[in-house]
N, C-alpha and C positions, 0 to 999 in steps of 0.2 A: 741733521741726522747722519751718523756716520756710514761712510760706503759699506755696502755688505760685501764681506769677503767670499769669494768663489773658490772653493777647494776641491780640485778636479781628482780623477782617478789616479793621473800620474803622481800628483803630490803624496797621495795616500800610498801609493806603491813603493815609491823611493823614500819615504820618511817613516816607514813602519820599523820598530825595534820591538820584537815579539816579548822580549823579557820586560820591558817598559810597559807596553801594553797590558799584558798579564797583570803586572802590578797595580795598573790603574783600575783594571776590573776588581781585583782583590779588594782594593780599599772601598771601591762602591758597594760590592756584596757584604762587606764587613761592616758597613754603616746602616742605620735604619732612616737616614735623612731623606733618601729619594722616595718620591711617590710614584708609583707605576700602576696606572689603571689597567685593567684586562684589555688586551689589543681588541681592535675591529678587525674581524677576519669575515670577508665576504667573498663567497664564490660567485662568479657570474658566467652565464652561457657564452661559449665561443663557437657558434655553429659553423663557421668557415672551416675550423680544424677538428670539428666534433669532440674537443676536450675543454672542459671548464679552465677558465683562468681565475686567479685569486687576488683580491685586492686586501692589502694589509695595512692598516694605520696603527702606528705604535708610538704613544706620547709618553713622556717622563718629565719630571721637574723635581729640582731640588730647591725648595723655597728660598727665595732672596739671592739665589746664586745663578743657576742656568736652567734651561728647559730646552725641549726639543720634540719633534715628532717625524718619524720616518714615514715615508709613503712608498709602498712598493706594491709592483705586481709580480705575479709569478704566472708565466705562460709555457706550460711544458713542452708545447709543440712548436716553439720559436726557432728552433734548429731548422725548419722548413724554410724559414726567411733568414737564415744564416744570422740570427739574433740570439742574444743569451736569454735563458729562460726568466732570469731575475733582472728587473730594472726597477730604479728607484731613486728618490732624492730625500736627503735629510736637511730639515730646517732647524738650525741651532739659534736659540733665542736668549735674549737678557729677561731673566725671570723677574726682575724689578720693574723694567720699563715696557717690557712686551715687545721690544723691538728686535729685528731679526740681525743677529751677528754674523751668521754665516750660512751659506747653502753649500753642502757637501754632496758629492756623488755617492749614492748610497749603496751600490752593488759592491764596490771595492771595500767601503767601510763595513759593510755586513760580513763580507768574506773574512776580513781581518778580524773583527770582534768575535765571530763565530769560532775562527781557530784559536783564538786567544782564550776563549770560554773553555774550549775542550782541552787546551794544555792546562789551563788553571784546575780543571777538575783532575786532570791526569797527575798533577803534583801532589794531590791528596791520595788518589786511588790506585795509580799503577805502581809496580815495585820500583824502589830507587834505583836499582841496577838494570832497569828495562834497557835494552840495547837493539831490539829488533822491532820493526813496524810493517804491518801489512796494511796498505791504503787500498780500500775498496772503492772504485770511482775515479773518474778522470776529468771532473768539472773543475770550475774555478776553485773550488774549495781545496781540492786535493794537494796542490803545491803548497798552500797556506797550511793546512792541517800537518802536512810533514814537517814543515819548518817550525812550528809552533811547537809541537810535540818534541823535536829535536832540541828545543831551547830549554827544555825543563828535564830531560832525561838524555842519558849518555847513548843516543841512538847511533849505532854503527852500520846497521844493515837495514835498508828499505826495500820493501816488494811492493809493486803496484799492479792491480788488476783493473781492467775495465772491459766493457763488452766489445769496444773497438780496440783490438790489441795496438794499433798504429798511435792511437792517442796515448796510450800507457808508455809507448817507447818515445813519443815525443815529450812527455814529462820527464822522462829519464835523461833526456838531452838537455832539458832546460835546467836540471838539478844536478848535471855532472860534476860542478865544481864545488859543491858543498862538501861537509866534513863527514859524509857518509857515502857508502857506496848504495845505488839504487838500481834495482832490475825489474823489468817487466815480466809477468808471469801469465800464462795462459789460463791457469785454473785458479780458484780460490783454494780448493782442497790441497793444491801442492805445498802451501805455505802456512795455512791457517793455524795448524797445531804446533808450528815451530816458534811462532814469533811471541814476543812479549806483549805487544800492544796491537790491536786490531781497530782501525779506524775506518768508518764506513759513511759515505757521503753520496747517496743516490736518490733517485726518485722511485725505487722498486716499490712494487705492490707484493712481491714474494720474497720472503726471507733468503738473505745471502749468507748472514752469519747462523751456521747451524750448531746447535748445542752439542751434538754427538762428536764434533770435531775438537771441541775445547778442552784445555788441558788446565790443571792447577796453575794459580799464579798469574794469569793472563788478565789484562784490562781491555774491555771492549768499548769503544767510543762510538755512539751512534749519533749521526749528525742530520742525516737526510729524513725521508719518510716523514714529511711535515703534515700529512693529513690522516684522518682516522683510519682509511682504506689502505694505507701504505705501511709497509713493514720490512725493516732491514735484518732483525733477529727473530728467530722462531721462539716458540714457548719453552722449548727445553733449554735454550740460552737463558731465559728468565728464572727458570727453576733452579739452574745450577749457580746462579750468581747471587751477589749482594748488589741490590738495584740503587742508583742514586739518579737524581735528575737535576736539571738546572734551576727551575723553580716549581713549586707546588701549583703556582696559579695557572700555568699553561701546560705543564708537563704531563699533568693527568688526563688531559682533554684532547690535545690537539694532534697526537701522532699514534698511529696503530700499534707502535712498538710498546707502549704502555697502555694504551685505552683498550686495545683487544685483550691482552692478559687480564687486565681488570674485570672486563666484562664476562669472560669465560671462566674466572675463578681461579686461574693459574698465579695471579698475583693479588695480593691484598694491599690497600693502600697504607695500611699501618705497617706493613712489612718493607715499605720504601724507606731506605736507610737516612737519607738526608737529601737537602739541596744545597745549591752553592751558597746560599745565604748563611746556612747552618754551618757548613764546612768553613767559610771564610771568618765566620765570628767565633769559631771554636766551640760552638753549642754542640756539635756533633762531631765524631771522628770519621776518618776515612778508612782506608784498608786496615784490617785488623792482624793479619798475618801474612806469610809470604806466599801460602797456598790458596788464599782465598781467590776466586773468580770475581772481578767487579764489573759492573755495567753502568755506564753514564749515558743518559739520554737527553739530549740537547734540542729544545725547540725553538730557542732564541728568546731573548727578553729585551724589553725597551731600556732597562738599566743599562744594558751592555752597550747600546747605540748611544746613549747620552754619554757614558764615560767615553767611548772611544771618539765622539765628537768633540769632546772636551780636550782630549789628548791632541787630536789633529789641529784643532784650532790653535792650541796653546804652542804647538810646533810652528804652525805658520805664522803666528804673531811675533815669535822670538826670532825669526830667521833675520 
């Protein structure tokens, strides 16, 4: 048996080209070859911190090519232990022999593929001349979402908001040498109506993107709020926008941003324009005009993990 390759977070961090990774995802979403069962989503009690943790199991396989499964835990209170909220491992398999080809650090893989999926959606949904971005949230996803969006649109000005202003300032320092200016802001309201793209990646249970502030032509990228009782955008946002999701398989059920509007009648399933499968295979179209407001809701999909694992495995093998 061949030695199992170990691909760590540093390798993923130092070998990500978002244009390449976005292309890898687009190819995967445009094909019907990959089989993706519904993810296993299990909440379990965590009485020590009085907030539930979540175990996610996300398998996918392309017959006779490759396969894999991601094992992830989400523990929202991990900041108390100076640990990230999301931890996990990706097991990349030979689909013919069933052997393990590689074990990849899943947190950074997830962050990269999630950002790439949002940018892929943006390539269909945001205006081609989109030049400004408001990033809401200062977690690990924020820097990657900013970079990914800037790889598909001519972003010149970035603004970032977080509950801890010092974290927003720290991200500005991290990205100070990029090809855009980045500024920390103390309120969402001061920039939300001015920017071309709003990207939100938080664990908020109360909406942060409020429809009353939105202007024609904006694109809203909702990445956080992974549970049914979490929301990043309010009903007015959903009413004003053309709504797209990453997949119908998980997108309708797993996040309050879509689940709650479906339950209260604000949104009807048949009015959701398309998912990434339909956009990438050209079965459906994205933005219809310059004035339209678009919303993309991402909950993540195992196809993205498999595509990303394949991307990093090939990078590692060709070194």
